[in-house]
C-alpha positions in Angstrom: 0.0 0.0 0.0 1.3 3.4 -0.9 1.3 5.5 2.3 1.8 8.9 0.8 1.5 10.3 -2.7 3.7 12.9 -4.3 2.4 15.2 -7.0 3.6 18.1 -9.3 7.3 18.5 -9.0 7.6 15.4 -6.9 6.9 13.4 -10.0 10.7 13.5 -10.4 11.1 11.4 -7.2 13.0 8.1 -7.3 12.6 5.1 -5.0 15.2 4.2 -2.3 15.1 1.4 0.2 16.0 1.6 3.9 15.8 -0.6 6.9 15.6 0.4 10.6 15.6 -1.5 13.9 14.7 -0.6 17.5 14.9 -2.6 20.7 11.7 -3.7 22.5 11.9 -3.5 26.3 10.8 -6.5 28.3 7.0 -6.1 29.0 7.0 -2.8 27.1 4.6 -1.8 24.3 5.7 -2.5 20.7 4.1 0.6 19.0 6.9 2.9 20.1 9.7 0.7 18.9 8.0 0.2 15.6 7.7 3.9 15.1 11.3 4.3 16.0 12.3 1.6 13.5 10.2 3.3 10.8 11.9 6.6 11.5 15.3 5.0 11.2 14.3 3.1 8.0 13.2 6.4 6.4 16.5 8.0 7.4 18.4 5.1 6.0 16.6 5.5 2.6 17.6 9.2 2.7 21.2 8.1 3.3 21.0 5.9 0.3 19.9 8.9 -1.9 22.7 11.0 -0.5 25.2 8.3 -1.3 24.0 8.3 -4.9 25.0 12.0 -5.1 28.6 11.2 -4.3 30.7 13.5 -2.2 28.4 15.8 -0.2 29.5 18.6 2.1 29.3 17.3 5.7 27.4 20.4 6.9 24.8 20.1 4.2 24.5 16.4 4.8 23.8 16.9 8.5 21.3 19.6 7.7 19.4 17.3 5.3 19.4 14.3 7.7 18.2 16.6 10.5 15.0 17.1 8.5 14.6 13.5 7.2 10.9 13.5 7.8 10.4 16.3 5.2 12.3 14.4 2.5 10.8 11.0 3.2 7.1 11.6 3.6 6.2 9.5 0.5 6.9 5.9 1.5 5.5 2.4 1.6 6.3 -0.4 4.1 8.0 -3.4 2.4 8.4 -5.4 5.6 7.6 -5.1 9.2 8.3 -7.6 12.0 9.5 -8.1 15.6 10.9 -11.1 17.4 10.0 -9.9 20.8 13.3 -8.2 21.3 13.8 -6.1 18.2 11.3 -4.3 15.9 12.4 -4.2 12.2 10.9 -2.1 9.4 12.0 -2.0 5.7 10.6 0.8 3.6 10.7 2.1 0.0 10.8 5.9 -0.1 10.2 8.2 -3.0 12.9 11.0 -2.7 13.1 14.0 -5.0 16.8 13.6 -5.9 17.0 16.6 -8.3 15.6 19.0 -5.6 17.9 17.4 -3.0 20.9 17.9 -5.2 19.9 21.5 -6.0 19.6 22.3 -2.3 23.0 20.8 -1.5 24.6 22.7 -4.3 23.1 26.0 -3.0 21.4 26.6 -6.3 17.8 27.1 -5.3 16.3 29.6 -7.7 14.0 32.3 -6.2 10.4 32.0 -7.4 10.4 35.7 -8.4 13.8 35.7 -10.1 15.0 38.2 -7.4 16.8 37.5 -4.2 14.3 35.9 -1.8 13.6 37.5 1.7 15.4 36.2 4.7 13.3 33.6 6.7 12.3 35.0 10.1 9.8 33.7 12.7 8.0 30.4 11.9 4.8 29.6 13.9 3.3 26.2 13.6 -0.1 25.2 15.0 -1.5 21.6 15.1 0.7 20.0 12.4 2.0 16.9 14.2 5.4 15.3 14.4 6.2 15.3 10.7 6.1 19.1 10.4 8.5 21.2 12.4 10.4 24.5 12.0 13.4 22.8 10.6 11.4 21.0 7.9 9.5 24.1 6.9 12.7 26.0 6.7 14.4 23.4 4.4 11.4 23.2 2.1 11.0 26.9 1.7 14.8 27.4 1.1 14.7 24.5 -1.4 11.9 26.2 -3.4 13.8 29.5 -3.3 10.9 31.2 -1.4 13.2 32.4 1.4 16.9 32.4 2.4 18.8 31.9 5.6 22.0 33.6 4.6 23.3 36.3 2.2 21.7 39.6 1.2 18.0 39.7 1.4 15.3 42.4 0.5 13.3 41.8 3.7 12.3 39.4 6.4 9.6 36.8 5.8 7.5 35.6 8.8 5.6 32.3 8.4 2.4 31.1 10.1 1.3 27.5 9.4 -1.9 26.1 10.7 -3.0 22.4 10.2 -6.4 20.8 10.6 -7.0 17.0 10.8 -9.9 15.9 8.6 -10.1 12.4 10.0 -9.7 9.0 8.4 -11.2 7.9 5.0 -11.8 4.2 6.0 -12.3 2.9 2.4 -8.9 4.3 1.4 -7.2 3.7 4.8 -5.8 7.2 4.7 -6.0 10.3 6.8 -6.8 13.8 5.5 -5.2 17.1 6.5 -5.8 20.7 5.5 -3.1 23.4 5.9 -3.2 27.1 5.7 0.2 28.7 5.0 0.5 32.5 5.5 3.7 34.4 4.7 4.4 38.1 5.2 7.5 40.1 4.2 7.9 43.2 6.4 4.9 45.4 6.1 3.6 43.9 2.8 0.1 42.3 2.7 0.2 38.6 3.7 0.0 35.9 1.1 -2.1 32.8 2.0 -1.9 29.4 0.3 -4.3 26.6 1.4 -4.0 22.9 0.5 -5.5 19.5 1.2 -3.8 16.1 1.2 -4.2 12.5 2.2 -1.6 10.0 3.6 -1.1 7.1 6.0 -1.4 9.2 9.2 -2.4 12.8 10.1 1.2 14.0 10.4 2.2 12.7 7.0 -0.9 14.1 5.5 -0.1 17.5 6.9 3.4 17.4 5.4 2.0 16.5 2.0 -0.5 19.3 2.3 2.4 21.7 3.2 4.3 20.7 0.1 1.2 21.5 -2.0 0.7 24.8 -0.3 4.3 25.8 -0.9 3.8 24.9 -4.6 0.8 27.2 -4.7 2.7 30.0 -3.0 5.5 29.6 -5.6 3.0 29.9 -8.5 1.4 33.0 -6.9 4.8 34.8 -6.5 5.8 33.9 -10.1 2.5 35.3 -11.4 2.8 38.5 -9.4 6.4 39.1 -10.4 5.8 38.3 -14.1 6.9 41.5 -15.9 6.4 40.2 -19.5 3.8 41.5 -21.8 2.1 39.1 -24.3 1.8 40.5 -27.9 -0.6 38.1 -29.7 -0.2 38.5 -33.5 -2.9 37.1 -35.8 -2.1 36.1 -39.4 1.6 35.8 -38.5 2.9 33.9 -41.5 5.3 33.7 -43.1 7.6 33.2 -40.1 10.2 35.6 -41.5 7.9 38.5 -40.6 7.8 37.4 -36.9 11.6 37.2 -36.9 12.0 40.7 -38.4 9.4 42.2 -35.9 11.1 40.4 -33.0 14.5 41.9 -33.9 13.0 45.4 -34.4 11.3 45.4 -31.1 14.4 44.2 -29.3 16.7 46.8 -30.9 14.5 49.8 -31.3 11.7 49.9 -28.6 12.8 51.9 -25.5 12.4 49.9 -22.3 12.4 46.4 -23.8 14.8 44.0 -22.1 14.1 40.8 -24.1 11.7 39.4 -26.7 11.0 35.8 -27.6 8.3 33.6 -29.0 6.1 32.4 -26.1 3.8 30.1 -28.0 1.1 29.6 -30.7 -2.6 29.7 -30.0 -5.1 27.2 -31.3 -6.2 29.7 -33.9 -2.6 30.0 -35.2 -1.7 33.3 -33.7 1.9 33.7 -32.5 2.5 35.1 -29.0 5.7 37.2 -28.4 6.7 37.5 -24.8 8.2 41.0 -24.3 9.9 41.8 -21.0 10.1 45.5 -20.1 10.3 45.3 -16.3 7.7 46.8 -14.0 7.9 50.2 -15.7 6.6 49.1 -19.1 2.9 48.6 -19.5 0.9 47.3 -22.4 -0.5 50.7 -23.4 2.9 52.3 -23.7 4.4 49.2 -25.5 1.5 49.2 -28.0 2.1 52.8 -28.9 5.9 52.2 -29.4 5.4 49.1 -31.4 2.8 50.7 -33.6 5.3 53.5 -34.4 7.9 51.0 -35.7 8.5 50.8 -39.4 9.5 47.2 -40.1 9.9 46.4 -43.9 7.8 43.5 -44.8 6.2 43.3 -41.4 3.6 46.1 -41.0 1.9 45.6 -37.6 -1.5 47.0 -36.6 -2.5 47.1 -33.0 -6.0 45.7 -32.7 -6.6 46.1 -28.9 -4.8 46.6 -25.6 -6.5 43.8 -23.5 -5.0 44.7 -20.1 -1.8 45.8 -18.5 0.0 42.7 -19.8 -1.6 41.7 -23.1 -1.9 43.2 -26.6 -3.7 41.9 -29.6 -2.3 42.8 -33.1 -2.2 41.6 -36.7 -0.1 42.1 -39.8 -1.7 44.3 -42.4 -1.2 44.7 -46.1 1.6 47.1 -46.9 
């Protein structure tokens, strides 16, 4: 039975096997030792993933192993037993090796393309054993949402609240809902909610946290997107698009870059034009309309918002 499911970026995860043991005290309960053996087995699987990466900085290795629960939440039990003296658990764990390697290399890319804020206070309410401040910190740094060192434009405070939704008996899984709130200095807070299911409430909370962080990353990327979409109907032949692209790049004031961003179902070509925060669609439309591009006369049809323009090539 799969005890936790990964989604989105976690589709890059690979399976690793680990085994853990824990002693059983005479006359003592066996639940605690089994949990301890499971914890050690998950850590052993993480060790196997780290070994595959080759030479790893000792400090980075210790930092990762200290938050093993955050990296090993997607697991299934292959074998579980005890002989009255020792509990043994063997697990297969899905570990996101590319993200792990990226974090160890210190190459996390900020979601906005700018230096991320420094991580400040982290408050956690009702999230169980799988989610702690260290795990939240590692996941946020790995996604480039916050930093713990180097220059930073502000301080990010984090509040995480978890709610158990109970057990779904047919699926033998527990549900959890999380609400993640982040605030940088005096800016308005950003909230990302998510729902997930896993083998127990703590693991479900961790999976929901991963989903909430993915949602927060998407929100930041959208808010920081400074490109303007120029949708050009009747774009063919393609040489006209290339001439227009070069002309905009070299002649329009305020433009940083231009590139083909896609083709619509109707055959229109979308040019993605980055002019930073200062350039809005209305100004860009006026500047592009004023261009004289031989063989590629462009007519602005409509400014459809601050980040989108509709246009077409017209007869010369």
